[in-house]
C-alpha positions in Angstrom: -0.1 -0.1 0.0 5.9 7.7 5.8 5.6 10.8 8.0 4.4 11.5 11.5 1.6 9.0 12.9 0.7 8.8 8.6 -2.4 -5.9 3.4 -7.9 -10.5 10.6 -9.3 -11.6 12.7 -8.4 -14.0 15.5 -11.0 -16.2 17.5 -11.9 -14.0 19.2 -13.0 -11.0 17.5 -11.0 -7.8 17.2 -12.2 -4.5 17.7 -13.4 -3.6 13.7 -12.4 -0.9 11.7 -15.0 1.1 10.4 -14.9 3.0 6.8 -15.1 6.7 6.3 -18.2 7.5 4.0 -17.4 7.6 0.8 -20.8 8.4 -0.6 -21.8 4.5 -1.7 -23.7 3.1 0.8 -23.1 -0.7 -0.5 -19.3 0.3 -0.7 -19.3 0.8 2.6 -21.5 -2.1 3.5 -19.4 -4.4 1.9 -16.1 -3.3 3.0 -18.0 -3.9 6.5 -18.9 -7.4 5.7 -15.8 -8.4 4.1 -13.8 -7.2 7.4 -16.1 -9.3 9.6 -15.9 -12.3 7.4 -12.3 -13.4 8.5 -10.5 -14.5 5.2 -7.6 -12.9 3.7 -9.7 -11.2 1.0 -11.7 -9.0 3.1 -8.5 -7.8 4.8 -6.9 -6.9 1.4 -10.0 -5.0 0.9 -10.0 -2.9 4.0 -5.8 -2.3 3.0 -7.3 -1.1 -0.3 -9.9 1.5 1.2 -7.3 2.7 4.1 -4.7 3.4 1.1 -7.3 5.1 -1.3 -8.7 7.3 1.9 -5.1 8.5 1.7 -4.5 8.5 -1.9 -8.0 10.8 -2.7 -8.7 11.9 0.5 -12.6 11.7 -0.6 -15.3 13.3 1.5 -13.3 16.0 3.2 -11.9 13.2 5.5 -7.9 14.0 5.9 -5.2 12.4 7.6 -4.3 13.3 10.7 -0.5 13.8 10.6 2.2 16.8 8.8 4.8 15.4 6.7 7.8 14.1 8.3 11.5 13.4 7.7 12.2 11.5 5.1 16.0 11.0 6.5 19.4 11.9 5.7 21.1 11.3 2.5 18.1 10.8 0.2 18.7 13.9 -1.9 22.1 13.7 -2.3 21.6 9.4 -3.3 19.8 10.6 -6.5 21.4 11.5 -10.0 19.9 13.7 -12.5 20.0 11.3 -15.3 18.0 8.3 -13.4 15.2 10.9 -12.9 12.8 13.1 -14.2 14.4 16.9 -13.7 11.7 17.5 -10.6 10.3 16.0 -8.1 7.2 16.3 -6.7 5.0 16.7 -3.2 2.1 13.9 -2.9 -1.0 14.1 -1.2 1.0 14.3 2.2 3.4 17.1 1.3 5.8 14.3 1.2 8.8 14.9 -1.6 8.4 12.0 -4.4 11.1 11.4 -7.1 10.1 10.0 -10.5 12.7 8.0 -12.1 12.9 7.0 -15.5 13.1 3.2 -15.6 9.5 2.5 -14.2 10.8 0.0 -11.6 12.7 2.7 -9.7 16.4 3.5 -8.9 18.5 1.7 -6.6 20.5 3.9 -4.2 24.3 3.1 -3.3 24.1 1.1 0.0 26.0 2.5 3.0 26.6 0.5 6.3 24.0 1.6 8.8 24.8 2.4 12.2 25.3 -0.3 14.7 23.0 -1.1 17.8 20.2 0.0 16.0 16.6 -0.3 17.6 14.0 -1.7 15.8 11.9 1.5 15.7 15.4 3.4 14.0 14.5 4.7 10.2 16.4 3.3 7.4 19.5 5.4 6.0 18.7 8.3 3.0 14.7 7.4 2.6 13.7 8.3 -0.8 10.2 7.9 -1.8 10.0 6.7 -5.7 7.1 6.6 -8.0 7.1 3.2 -9.5 5.0 1.4 -12.2 3.3 4.6 -12.8 1.3 5.3 -9.6 3.2 3.5 -6.7 4.5 5.7 -4.2 7.5 3.4 -2.0 10.3 4.3 0.1 14.0 3.2 -1.3 16.7 3.4 1.1 20.6 3.6 1.5 20.9 1.4 4.2 18.6 -1.5 4.0 17.4 -2.1 0.3 16.5 -2.8 -2.0 19.1 -3.6 -4.1 17.9 -5.7 -6.8 14.7 -5.9 -9.1 13.2 -9.3 -10.2 12.4 -10.3 -13.9 8.8 -8.9 -13.1 9.7 -5.9 -12.1 9.4 -5.8 -7.9 12.2 -4.4 -5.7 14.0 -7.0 -4.2 17.2 -7.2 -1.8 16.0 -5.9 1.1 18.3 -6.5 4.4 18.1 -9.0 7.0 17.4 -6.2 9.5 13.5 -5.0 10.9 14.4 -2.2 8.5 14.7 -4.1 5.7 11.9 -6.1 6.8 9.5 -3.2 7.3 10.5 -1.6 4.1 9.8 -4.7 2.2 6.1 -5.3 4.1 5.4 -1.8 2.6 6.6 -2.7 -0.4 4.4 -6.0 -0.4 1.6 -4.7 1.0 1.0 -2.0 -2.0 1.4 -4.7 -4.2 -1.4 -7.3 -2.7 -3.7 -4.4 -2.5 -3.5 -2.8 -6.4 -5.2 -4.9 -8.3 -4.4 -8.4 -9.5 -1.5 -7.6 -11.8 0.3 -6.1 -9.0 -0.3 -9.5 -7.3 0.7 -11.7 -10.3 4.1 -9.6 -10.6 4.6 -10.3 -6.6 3.7 -13.9 -7.2 5.6 -14.3 -10.0 8.9 -12.9 -8.0 8.3 -15.8 -5.9 7.9 -13.7 -3.0 4.8 -14.9 -1.3 4.4 -18.2 0.4 0.6 -19.3 -0.2 0.1 -22.8 0.1 -3.4 -22.6 0.5 -3.9 -20.4 -2.5 -6.0 -17.9 -0.9 -4.7 -15.1 -2.9 -6.8 -16.6 -5.7 -10.0 -15.6 -3.5 -9.1 -12.1 -3.4 -8.0 -12.0 -7.7 -11.5 -13.8 -8.1 -13.1 -10.8 -6.3 -10.6 -8.0 -7.6 -12.2 -9.3 -11.3 -15.5 -9.7 -10.1 -15.6 -5.3 -10.1 -18.2 -5.5 -7.0 -17.9 -2.5 -5.0 -14.0 -2.7 -3.1 -12.5 -4.6 -5.9 -8.9 -3.6 -6.8 -8.6 -2.9 -10.3 -5.5 -3.6 -12.3 -3.0 -0.8 -11.7 -4.5 0.7 -8.9 -2.6 3.4 -7.0 -0.6 3.0 -4.0 0.9 4.6 -1.5 2.7 4.8 1.8 0.8 4.4 5.2 1.9 6.7 7.7 3.1 4.5 10.4 5.1 1.0 11.2 6.2 -0.8 14.1 8.6 -4.3 13.4 8.9 -6.9 15.2 12.0 -8.9 14.4 13.9 -11.7 14.4 16.2 -12.5 11.8 14.4 -15.5 10.3 10.8 -14.1 11.1 9.4 -10.7 11.4 5.3 -9.1 12.5 5.7 -5.9 10.4 2.4 -3.2 11.8 1.5 -0.8 9.3 -0.7 2.3 10.4 -3.3 4.5 9.3 -4.6 7.5 11.0 -7.7 9.4 9.2 -10.0 11.7 10.6 -13.5 10.4 10.1 -16.7 12.9 8.5 -18.8 13.0 11.5 -15.5 14.0 13.8 -14.0 10.8 15.2 -10.5 9.6 14.2 -9.9 6.4 12.8 -6.5 4.5 13.6 -6.1 1.0 11.8 -3.5 -1.3 12.5 -2.7 -3.6 9.2 0.1 -6.3 10.2 2.2 -8.9 7.6 4.4 -12.0 8.2 7.5 -11.8 6.2 9.8 -14.9 6.4 13.3 -15.3 5.6 14.4 -17.4 2.3 17.9 -18.1 1.6 18.4 -17.1 -1.9 15.2 -14.8 -2.0 15.0 -12.3 0.6 11.9 -11.8 2.8 8.8 -13.2 2.1 5.2 -12.4 2.6 3.5 -15.6 4.4 -0.4 -15.7 3.7 -2.2 -18.8 5.8 -4.6 -18.8 7.9 -7.3 -16.2 8.3 -5.2 -14.0 10.0 -2.8 -13.7 7.6 -3.2 -9.8 7.5 -4.2 -8.3 10.5 -6.6 -5.2 10.2 -8.0 -4.1 13.5 -8.8 -0.9 15.1 -6.7 0.8 17.7 -6.5 3.4 20.2 -3.2 5.4 19.2 0.0 4.8 18.1 2.0 5.0 21.0 3.8 1.3 22.4 6.7 1.9 19.8 5.1 2.7 16.7 7.1 5.4 15.1 7.0 7.0 11.3 10.1 6.3 9.0 8.9 8.7 6.1 
């Protein structure tokens, strides 16, 4: 699917995120039913809906937070002949660079500081527009360092920061249409033994309310928290939005990523809790912003 506080259910129902009003009652009802259903489909649709809120700021609903620090060294890493002449601001006031290569531009890497906590941002964060309408973070410390044959960024470091960056990239692919899901699958970056993504793809192809068409826009949500081990990481991605009725909607989505030698971070899709989506009171307790 970059600022200050800017892809599930359990046997005991978790608080259910409410969708902002968008002028379509059927769409809101559909999203609610999907979220309550406990399937991966519902969760990814929620991710797409939250992403669309941040992209289009529909109906006056606005993200709560201002643009944050993008990290040191981002602009210094650019090469003029690799990007369009001028960067631009995204909907959140964050600087975005437009690479001439549709996949993006890999940044020169340097060793990060030792002893970083999982909350420390990667160095040299740069938001790049890839595949026409996806704004994704690249860093100078934790990757990415390569692209798959399908054009998906890979080579994220075996660190909390690398896992966080990978999760942000891969959630965007899962939430922005069947062609992007296929790109991620063809790159070997999804572990989906029960073929649960087939359900999501069938729904997207149905053109029902809440379905994500091919090439749906993708953006970086505001907050992140990483529970990290070298072999398995759980990355929480958070969004905070003002609803029309004046209430604040805080949503926490999570992805599990497993490390595989020769491939790197791979998204795990298994069980009804594959991608968590739940309401949270606030973004304290370890949450931070990297962009």
